[in-house]
C-alpha positions as CSV (number, residue, x, y, z in Angstrom):
1,X,34.1,-32.9,52.7
2,X,33.0,-30.0,53.9
3,X,34.1,-27.7,51.0
4,X,32.6,-30.0,48.9
5,X,29.1,-30.4,50.4
6,X,28.9,-26.4,49.5
7,X,30.3,-26.4,45.7
8,X,27.6,-29.6,45.4
9,X,25.2,-27.4,47.1
10,X,25.9,-24.2,44.8
11,X,26.1,-26.5,41.7
12,X,22.5,-27.4,42.7
13,X,21.5,-24.2,43.6
14,X,22.5,-23.1,40.3
15,X,21.1,-26.0,38.1
16,X,18.0,-24.9,39.3
17,X,18.2,-21.4,39.0
18,X,19.1,-22.2,35.3
19,X,16.4,-24.8,35.3
20,X,13.8,-22.1,36.4
21,X,15.1,-19.6,34.2
22,X,14.4,-22.2,31.7
23,X,10.9,-22.6,32.4
24,X,10.2,-19.0,32.7
25,X,11.8,-18.5,29.2
26,X,9.7,-21.6,27.7
27,X,6.5,-20.2,28.9
28,X,7.2,-16.4,28.1
29,X,7.8,-17.8,24.2
30,X,4.8,-19.7,24.1
31,X,2.9,-16.8,24.5
32,X,5.2,-14.2,23.2
33,X,6.9,-16.2,20.3
34,X,5.2,-13.6,17.6
35,X,7.3,-10.7,19.4
36,X,10.3,-12.1,18.2
37,X,10.9,-10.7,15.0
38,X,10.6,-6.8,16.4
39,X,13.0,-8.3,18.9
40,X,15.6,-9.5,16.4
41,X,15.2,-6.2,14.1
42,X,16.0,-3.9,17.4
43,X,19.0,-5.7,17.8
44,X,20.0,-5.4,14.7
45,X,19.3,-2.2,13.7
46,X,18.5,0.0,16.7
47,X,16.5,2.7,16.6
48,X,18.1,6.7,17.8
49,X,16.8,9.6,18.6
50,X,15.1,11.9,16.2
51,X,17.7,13.5,13.8
52,X,17.1,16.6,11.7
53,X,17.1,15.6,7.6
54,X,19.3,17.5,5.4
55,X,18.2,17.5,2.0
56,X,20.2,18.4,-0.7
57,X,20.0,22.3,-2.0
58,X,18.6,22.6,-5.9
59,X,20.2,25.7,-7.8
60,X,19.5,29.6,-6.7
61,X,17.8,29.4,-10.1
62,X,15.7,27.8,-12.4
63,X,17.1,25.3,-14.7
64,X,14.2,24.0,-16.9
65,X,10.3,24.3,-17.6
66,X,9.5,20.9,-17.3
67,X,6.8,20.3,-15.1
68,X,7.5,18.7,-12.0
69,X,5.3,15.2,-10.5
70,X,3.9,14.9,-7.5
71,X,2.5,11.0,-6.9
72,X,0.9,10.9,-3.6
73,X,-0.1,7.7,-3.1
74,X,-1.8,6.3,0.2
75,X,-1.6,3.1,1.8
76,X,-5.0,1.4,2.3
77,X,-7.5,4.1,1.7
78,X,-11.2,2.8,0.5
79,X,-13.5,4.5,-2.1
80,X,-15.9,5.7,0.9
81,X,-12.9,7.7,2.5
82,X,-12.6,10.4,0.1
83,X,-16.0,12.6,-0.1
84,X,-15.6,13.4,-3.0
85,X,-16.5,9.6,-4.1
86,X,-19.6,9.3,-1.5
87,X,-18.3,9.9,1.8
88,X,-19.9,7.4,4.2
89,X,-17.4,7.7,7.2
90,X,-19.2,9.4,10.0
91,X,-22.9,9.1,8.0
92,X,-21.1,11.7,5.5
93,X,-20.4,14.3,8.0
94,X,-17.2,13.5,7.7
95,X,-15.0,15.4,4.6
96,X,-11.9,15.3,2.6
97,X,-11.9,19.2,2.2
98,X,-8.3,18.9,0.7
99,X,-8.6,16.1,-1.7
100,X,-11.8,18.0,-2.4
101,X,-10.6,20.6,-3.9
102,X,-7.7,19.2,-5.0
103,X,-10.3,17.4,-7.5
104,X,-12.6,20.0,-7.5
105,X,-9.3,22.4,-9.0
106,X,-8.5,19.4,-11.4
107,X,-9.8,15.8,-12.6
108,X,-11.8,14.2,-10.8
109,X,-11.5,10.2,-12.1
110,X,-14.6,8.0,-11.1
111,X,-13.3,4.7,-12.3
112,X,-9.5,4.8,-10.9
113,X,-7.6,1.2,-10.6
114,X,-4.9,-0.2,-8.7
115,X,-3.2,-3.5,-10.3
116,X,-3.6,-5.5,-7.6
117,X,-5.0,-5.5,-4.5
118,X,-1.7,-5.3,-1.9
119,X,0.7,-3.5,-1.4
120,X,3.8,-4.0,-2.6
121,X,2.8,-5.6,-6.0
122,X,0.8,-2.4,-6.4
123,X,3.8,-0.2,-5.7
124,X,6.2,-2.3,-7.9
125,X,3.2,-1.7,-10.7
126,X,2.9,1.7,-10.3
127,X,6.9,2.5,-10.7
128,X,7.5,0.4,-13.6
129,X,4.3,0.6,-15.6
130,X,4.2,-2.8,-15.9
131,X,2.1,-6.0,-14.2
132,X,4.9,-6.9,-11.3
133,X,4.0,-10.6,-12.4
134,X,5.8,-10.1,-15.6
135,X,9.0,-9.9,-13.7
136,X,7.9,-12.0,-10.9
137,X,7.4,-9.6,-7.5
138,X,4.1,-11.4,-6.7
139,X,4.0,-11.1,-3.1
140,X,4.1,-9.6,-0.3
141,X,8.2,-9.7,1.1
142,X,7.5,-12.1,4.2
143,X,9.6,-13.7,6.9
144,X,10.0,-17.6,6.8
145,X,7.1,-18.7,9.6
146,X,4.9,-15.9,8.5
147,X,2.5,-17.5,6.7
148,X,2.6,-19.9,9.7
149,X,2.4,-18.0,12.5
150,X,-0.7,-16.4,10.5
151,X,-2.5,-19.8,9.9
152,X,-2.5,-20.7,13.6
153,X,-3.5,-17.6,14.8
154,X,-6.9,-17.8,12.5
155,X,-6.9,-21.5,12.9
156,X,-11.0,-20.7,13.5
157,X,-12.1,-19.2,10.3
158,X,-14.2,-21.1,8.3
159,X,-12.8,-22.2,5.8
160,X,-9.5,-22.1,7.5
161,X,-6.2,-20.8,5.2
162,X,-4.5,-23.3,3.5
163,X,-1.0,-23.0,5.0
164,X,2.3,-25.0,3.2
165,X,4.7,-25.6,5.3
166,X,6.7,-27.0,2.5
167,X,7.3,-23.6,0.5
168,X,7.3,-22.0,3.4
169,X,11.0,-24.1,4.1
170,X,12.0,-22.8,1.0
171,X,11.4,-19.2,1.2
172,X,14.3,-17.0,0.8
173,X,15.7,-14.7,3.8
174,X,13.5,-11.7,3.6
175,X,16.2,-9.9,2.9
176,X,16.7,-11.3,-0.5
177,X,13.1,-10.6,-1.4
178,X,12.8,-7.0,-3.0
179,X,11.9,-5.4,-6.8
180,X,14.6,-6.9,-9.1
181,X,17.6,-4.2,-10.1
182,X,17.0,-5.2,-13.6
183,X,13.9,-3.4,-13.5
184,X,13.7,0.3,-14.6
185,X,11.2,2.6,-12.2
186,X,10.1,6.2,-12.7
187,X,13.3,7.9,-11.3
188,X,15.7,5.8,-13.1
189,X,13.6,6.8,-16.2
190,X,13.1,10.8,-15.4
191,X,17.0,11.5,-14.4
192,X,18.0,11.7,-17.9
193,X,15.9,14.7,-18.2
194,X,16.9,16.7,-15.0
195,X,14.8,14.9,-12.7
196,X,15.5,15.4,-9.1
197,X,13.7,12.4,-7.6
198,X,12.8,12.4,-3.6
199,X,11.1,9.1,-2.1
200,X,9.1,10.3,1.4
201,X,7.3,6.9,3.4
202,X,6.6,3.7,2.8
203,X,9.0,1.5,0.5
204,X,7.9,-2.1,0.7
205,X,10.1,-3.0,-2.0
206,X,12.8,-4.7,-0.6
207,X,15.3,-3.4,2.7
208,X,18.2,-5.0,2.0
209,X,21.0,-2.4,0.7
210,X,20.5,-2.5,-3.4
211,X,16.8,-3.0,-2.9
212,X,16.6,0.3,-0.5
213,X,14.9,3.6,-2.8
214,X,18.5,5.5,-2.7
215,X,19.7,2.4,-4.6
216,X,17.1,2.4,-6.8
217,X,17.5,5.5,-8.9
218,X,16.3,8.3,-6.5
219,X,18.6,10.6,-5.1
220,X,17.5,10.6,-1.9
221,X,14.9,8.8,0.4
222,X,13.2,9.3,4.1
223,X,11.3,5.9,4.6
224,X,10.3,2.7,6.6
225,X,10.7,-0.3,5.0
226,X,7.2,-2.3,5.5
227,X,5.4,0.0,8.1
228,X,5.8,1.3,11.5
229,X,4.2,3.3,14.6
230,X,2.9,6.4,13.8
231,X,3.4,7.3,17.0
232,X,4.7,5.6,20.7
233,X,1.7,3.7,22.0
234,X,2.0,5.6,25.3
235,X,1.8,8.6,23.4
236,X,0.1,11.3,25.5
237,X,-0.8,13.1,22.2
238,X,-1.8,9.4,20.3
239,X,-5.3,7.8,20.3
240,X,-5.0,3.7,19.5
241,X,-7.7,1.2,18.5
242,X,-6.7,-1.9,18.5
243,X,-7.6,-5.0,16.9
244,X,-8.6,-8.3,19.1
245,X,-9.9,-10.0,16.4
246,X,-7.3,-9.0,14.1
247,X,-3.9,-11.7,14.2
248,X,-2.4,-9.4,11.7
249,X,-3.3,-6.6,13.9
250,X,-1.8,-8.2,17.1
251,X,1.3,-8.9,15.1
252,X,1.8,-5.3,14.1
253,X,1.2,-4.0,17.3
254,X,3.7,-6.3,18.9
255,X,6.5,-6.3,16.7
256,X,6.5,-2.6,15.0
257,X,9.3,-0.2,15.3
258,X,8.4,3.8,15.6
259,X,11.3,4.6,13.4
260,X,12.4,5.7,9.9
261,X,15.7,5.6,7.8
262,X,17.6,8.2,5.5
263,X,19.0,6.9,3.0
264,X,21.3,4.5,4.6
265,X,21.8,6.4,7.8
266,X,19.7,3.3,10.1
267,X,16.7,4.1,12.3
268,X,15.5,7.2,14.0
269,X,12.3,8.3,15.2
270,X,10.2,10.7,13.5
271,X,9.3,13.7,15.1
272,X,5.4,13.7,15.9
273,X,2.7,11.8,14.3
274,X,4.2,10.1,11.2
275,X,2.4,11.1,8.4
276,X,2.8,14.8,9.6
277,X,6.3,14.5,9.8
278,X,6.2,13.0,6.4
279,X,3.8,16.0,4.8
280,X,6.0,18.4,6.8
281,X,9.6,17.1,5.0
282,X,7.9,16.9,1.3
283,X,7.5,20.3,2.0
284,X,11.0,21.4,2.8
285,X,12.0,19.3,-0.4
286,X,9.4,21.0,-2.5
287,X,11.1,24.5,-1.3
288,X,14.8,22.8,-2.1
289,X,13.8,22.1,-5.7
290,X,11.8,24.4,-6.5
291,X,14.2,25.7,-9.0
292,X,14.9,22.4,-10.8
293,X,12.2,20.2,-12.6
294,X,11.5,17.3,-9.7
295,X,9.5,13.6,-9.2
296,X,8.2,13.5,-5.3
297,X,6.8,10.0,-4.3
298,X,5.0,10.7,-1.1
299,X,4.0,7.5,0.1
300,X,2.5,8.1,3.4
301,X,2.0,4.6,5.6
302,X,-1.0,6.0,6.7
303,X,-4.0,4.8,6.6
304,X,-2.7,1.6,7.6
305,X,-2.9,-0.3,10.6
306,X,-2.4,0.0,13.5
307,X,-4.4,2.7,14.0
308,X,-3.4,5.7,15.7
309,X,-4.2,9.3,15.8
310,X,-3.3,12.0,16.7
311,X,-5.7,12.9,19.9
312,X,-6.2,16.6,18.2
313,X,-7.7,15.2,15.1
314,X,-9.9,12.3,17.3
315,X,-11.2,15.3,19.4
316,X,-12.3,16.9,16.3
317,X,-14.9,13.6,15.3
318,X,-17.0,13.6,18.3
319,X,-19.5,12.8,16.3
320,X,-18.9,9.8,14.8
321,X,-19.4,7.4,17.5
322,X,-17.7,4.2,16.7
323,X,-14.4,4.6,18.2
324,X,-12.6,2.1,15.1
325,X,-14.1,4.8,12.5
326,X,-13.1,8.0,14.8
327,X,-9.6,6.9,14.7
328,X,-9.4,5.5,11.1
329,X,-11.4,9.1,9.9
330,X,-9.1,10.6,12.2
331,X,-6.3,9.3,9.8
332,X,-7.6,10.6,7.0
333,X,-7.9,13.6,8.4
334,X,-3.6,14.3,9.0
335,X,-3.7,12.8,5.3
336,X,-6.5,15.2,4.2
337,X,-4.1,17.6,6.3
338,X,-0.5,16.4,4.2
339,X,-2.3,17.4,0.4
340,X,-3.3,20.9,1.6
341,X,-0.1,21.6,3.2
342,X,1.7,20.4,0.0
343,X,-0.7,22.4,-2.5
344,X,0.6,25.2,-0.4
345,X,4.2,24.8,-0.4
346,X,3.3,24.6,-3.9
347,X,1.7,28.5,-4.3
348,X,4.7,29.9,-1.6
349,X,7.0,28.7,-4.1
350,X,5.8,29.7,-7.1
351,X,5.1,26.2,-9.1
352,X,1.8,25.2,-8.8
353,X,0.7,25.5,-12.1
354,X,3.6,23.5,-13.6
355,X,3.2,20.7,-11.1
356,X,0.8,17.4,-11.7
357,X,-0.1,16.1,-9.1
358,X,-1.7,12.2,-8.5
359,X,-3.6,11.4,-5.5
360,X,-4.4,7.6,-5.4
361,X,-4.6,4.1,-2.9
362,X,-2.0,1.4,-3.3
363,X,-5.4,-0.9,-2.9
364,X,-9.0,-0.6,-1.4
365,X,-9.2,-1.0,2.6
366,X,-8.9,-4.3,4.6
367,X,-11.5,-6.4,6.1
368,X,-9.2,-6.3,9.0
369,X,-10.1,-3.1,10.5
370,X,-13.8,-4.7,11.0
371,X,-15.3,-1.7,9.0
372,X,-18.6,-2.2,6.6
373,X,-18.7,1.2,4.1
374,X,-14.7,2.0,3.7
375,X,-15.3,1.1,0.4
376,X,-18.9,1.4,-0.4
377,X,-20.6,0.6,-2.5
378,X,-18.3,-1.6,-4.1
379,X,-18.0,-5.5,-3.1
380,X,-14.7,-7.0,-1.5
381,X,-11.8,-5.5,-0.1
382,X,-7.9,-5.5,0.0
383,X,-6.4,-8.8,-0.9
384,X,-9.3,-9.2,-3.0
385,X,-9.7,-8.4,-6.8
386,X,-13.5,-7.1,-6.5
387,X,-13.8,-3.6,-7.2
388,X,-13.6,-2.5,-3.4
389,X,-10.5,-3.8,-3.1
390,X,-8.5,-3.0,-6.6
391,X,-11.7,0.0,-7.4
392,X,-9.3,3.2,-5.5
393,X,-10.0,6.7,-5.8
394,X,-7.4,8.6,-8.0
395,X,-7.6,12.2,-8.9
396,X,-5.2,14.0,-11.2
397,X,-4.4,18.1,-10.7
398,X,-2.5,20.0,-13.5
399,X,-3.4,23.3,-14.3
400,X,-1.5,24.1,-17.1
401,X,-3.3,20.8,-19.2
402,X,-6.1,20.4,-16.9
403,X,-9.2,22.5,-16.8
404,X,-10.4,22.7,-13.3
405,X,-13.9,21.0,-12.6
406,X,-13.2,17.9,-14.9
407,X,-15.1,14.1,-14.0
408,X,-13.4,11.3,-16.2
409,X,-15.9,8.7,-15.9
410,X,-13.1,6.4,-18.3
411,X,-10.5,3.6,-16.2
412,X,-7.5,4.4,-15.7
413,X,-5.2,2.8,-13.3
414,X,-1.8,3.0,-11.4
415,X,0.3,1.1,-13.9
416,X,-0.4,4.3,-16.1
417,X,1.6,6.8,-14.5
418,X,4.6,5.5,-15.5
419,X,4.1,6.3,-19.2
420,X,2.1,10.2,-18.4
421,X,4.9,10.9,-15.9
422,X,7.7,10.0,-19.1
423,X,5.4,11.7,-21.4
424,X,5.2,14.9,-19.3
425,X,9.1,14.7,-18.7
426,X,9.9,13.5,-22.6
427,X,11.4,10.8,-21.8
428,X,11.4,8.0,-24.1
429,X,10.0,4.9,-22.7
430,X,12.0,1.7,-22.5
431,X,11.4,-0.2,-25.5
432,X,13.0,-4.2,-24.4
433,X,10.2,-4.9,-22.5
434,X,6.5,-5.0,-22.1
435,X,5.1,-2.4,-20.8
436,X,1.2,-2.5,-19.4
437,X,0.7,0.9,-19.1
438,X,-0.6,4.3,-21.5
439,X,-0.2,8.2,-21.5
440,X,-3.3,9.4,-19.5
441,X,-2.6,12.9,-20.5
442,X,-4.8,13.2,-23.8
443,X,-8.3,11.1,-22.0
444,X,-7.6,13.7,-18.4
445,X,-7.2,17.1,-20.8
446,X,-10.2,15.6,-23.1
447,X,-8.4,16.1,-26.2
448,X,-8.9,12.3,-26.2
449,X,-12.1,10.7,-25.6
450,X,-13.4,7.1,-23.4
451,X,-10.4,4.9,-22.3
452,X,-7.6,2.9,-23.5
453,X,-8.1,0.1,-25.3
454,X,-5.6,-1.7,-23.2
455,X,-7.6,-4.2,-20.5
456,X,-6.2,-4.2,-17.2
457,X,-5.0,-7.5,-15.6
458,X,-4.3,-9.1,-12.3
459,X,-3.1,-12.2,-11.4
460,X,-2.0,-13.5,-7.3
461,X,-1.4,-17.5,-7.3
462,X,-4.2,-18.6,-8.6
463,X,-6.7,-15.8,-8.4
464,X,-6.8,-13.3,-11.5
465,X,-9.2,-10.7,-13.3
466,X,-9.9,-8.9,-16.0
467,X,-12.0,-5.7,-16.9
468,X,-12.0,-5.3,-20.9
469,X,-14.6,-3.1,-22.3
470,X,-16.7,-2.4,-19.1
471,X,-16.4,-6.4,-18.9
472,X,-15.0,-8.6,-15.8
473,X,-14.2,-11.7,-14.9
474,X,-11.9,-13.2,-11.7
475,X,-11.3,-16.6,-12.5
476,X,-10.5,-18.5,-8.7
477,X,-8.7,-21.6,-9.6
478,X,-8.5,-23.0,-6.3
479,X,-12.4,-22.6,-5.8
480,X,-12.7,-23.5,-9.8
481,X,-15.2,-20.8,-9.7
482,X,-15.2,-18.2,-12.2
483,X,-17.7,-14.5,-12.0
484,X,-18.2,-12.5,-14.8
485,X,-19.7,-9.5,-14.3
486,X,-21.0,-6.2,-17.0
487,X,-19.7,-3.2,-15.2
488,X,-21.3,-0.4,-16.9
489,X,-24.8,-1.7,-15.5
490,X,-23.6,-3.3,-12.8
491,X,-20.5,-1.3,-11.2
492,X,-21.0,-3.5,-8.0
493,X,-20.8,-6.7,-9.1
494,X,-24.1,-8.3,-8.0
495,X,-25.0,-10.5,-10.5
496,X,-23.4,-13.2,-12.2
497,X,-23.3,-13.8,-15.4
498,X,-21.4,-16.5,-16.5
499,X,-24.5,-18.8,-17.2
500,X,-26.4,-16.2,-19.6
501,X,-23.2,-15.1,-21.5
502,X,-21.1,-17.8,-21.9
503,X,-19.5,-15.8,-25.5
504,X,-18.4,-13.0,-23.5
505,X,-17.2,-15.8,-20.8
506,X,-15.2,-17.7,-23.3
507,X,-14.0,-14.9,-24.4
508,X,-12.6,-13.3,-21.5
509,X,-10.9,-16.8,-20.3
510,X,-8.9,-16.7,-23.3
511,X,-7.7,-12.9,-22.8
512,X,-6.7,-13.7,-19.0
513,X,-5.8,-16.9,-20.2
514,X,-3.0,-15.7,-22.7
515,X,-1.9,-13.3,-19.7
516,X,-1.3,-16.0,-17.3
517,X,1.2,-17.2,-19.9
518,X,2.6,-14.1,-20.0
519,X,3.7,-14.0,-16.4
520,X,6.9,-15.0,-15.5
521,X,7.3,-17.4,-12.5
522,X,7.4,-15.7,-8.9
523,X,10.7,-14.8,-7.7
524,X,9.4,-16.3,-4.4
525,X,6.3,-18.6,-4.0
526,X,3.4,-17.7,-1.3
527,X,3.3,-20.3,1.6
528,X,-0.2,-20.0,2.3
529,X,-3.7,-18.9,0.9
530,X,-6.3,-17.3,3.1
531,X,-10.2,-17.4,2.1
532,X,-11.3,-13.6,1.8
533,X,-15.2,-13.5,2.7
534,X,-16.3,-10.8,-0.3
535,X,-18.9,-9.2,1.5
536,X,-18.4,-10.1,5.2
537,X,-15.4,-8.3,7.2
538,X,-13.5,-10.1,9.7
539,X,-15.2,-9.2,13.0
540,X,-18.7,-10.7,11.5
541,X,-20.2,-13.9,11.7
542,X,-20.0,-15.9,8.6
543,X,-22.2,-18.7,7.2
544,X,-21.2,-21.3,3.9
545,X,-23.8,-19.5,2.0
546,X,-21.0,-16.5,1.8
547,X,-18.7,-15.6,-1.0
548,X,-15.6,-15.9,-0.8
549,X,-12.1,-16.2,-2.6
550,X,-8.1,-17.4,-2.3
551,X,-5.6,-14.8,-1.4
552,X,-2.3,-16.2,-1.2
553,X,1.2,-14.8,0.0
């Protein structure tokens, strides 16, 4: 009997411990459930220590005189964060000296555009020369339940996001989301012409093996799929700026790794601040490939959140009083330093004259960083098709063909990079599919005046836009609302002309409707439609009179 009593007591104690652990885990999960994606990812793909990246050796002597192509793509950089375009950061004191010099030595495009106002689809369009909606790549790859997470964290917004649980439940696994293999991307187009293609930085076109850059035409890739820390949060060399009003920022801080991958290596830690690390590796690539034509796609993760600056860069900007703006400017400073190092590497290796550098951004700066003037003078933000979301810095430097000090006023888009690079390389364009971009070199070099005749389109769910002959139509079908602007007289979109220019409204509506009818069904649907206020950032109070448009993902 005594033995049974002892066993019963032990069993009760064990059950009590299990009960307490269950309660504790339930409490933890209630308040920390949004951290689970990062925990699961770290188990599936743990991060190892830094390892040396060994890039392939190029030939010992020059194999071809074809020009090298470098695309430097910055993430979420606003029009007003580059001082060549006005330089509003730090009340105009902050200067992007190396980016400005790149423009001074080439052509500054005042009307550069991204094809859409969000990262993944914009990158898909850049690399294919096609509106990504033509092949169904309309929404950013996100895990099932992400829309519910963001909707739950944004319930106090007015209006609140529209969440579709049925669509969310039917979403495929995020590992199946990516750029379709049927698409021809730039490295695949250039390879038959003898080009060695290297990707460094953010990819965001699919993380599964078949979607990874080294399996999509790039010979080598040092990559992160959709984001990461720039330095560990507690690193002595980092200054952080957290955004407590932004639910996505909270999610990022809880889940991102400090990690990259080299081809299919698995995760390992970078060496130092991520932006400088990517730059230093790009310099090595230039050195290795100086004797053969190469395509370098340097896709910085900066200046996307989480906002993390190198302390030395932050300390150098003491004249900027606002902490968040100062961290943001310091992140821009690291990109600017990278542009200078890349150009110096080209000069050191004697290939600067025969290299075209295209510097641009995937979309405008977001409203959720809480800074008012990052896209100045334009209205709107990332996740908005107003000019602030798609009108981006765009600089082209090519000493062999573009005279220094040029300013191009016509419209150029990241969708034009594909055809422009193909022309330089002597690569024939695919003739089995619709291409939306065009070779811009004749316009940039001054041999052809004006802009290409082709309109610029965007589609995101029920929100779309078209720009044609200086006129722009935005159409939010969720609200049954249209905006019509004459950008030649109203580049900052202040005067909606839908009532005063009915013929132009009808003309552009027909053009946009025809474009929408040509687009493919999305590969996966968007479960969340979020209202993005056009004139106020996320940390500003809103009124019923404030205009907004719905962005879907």
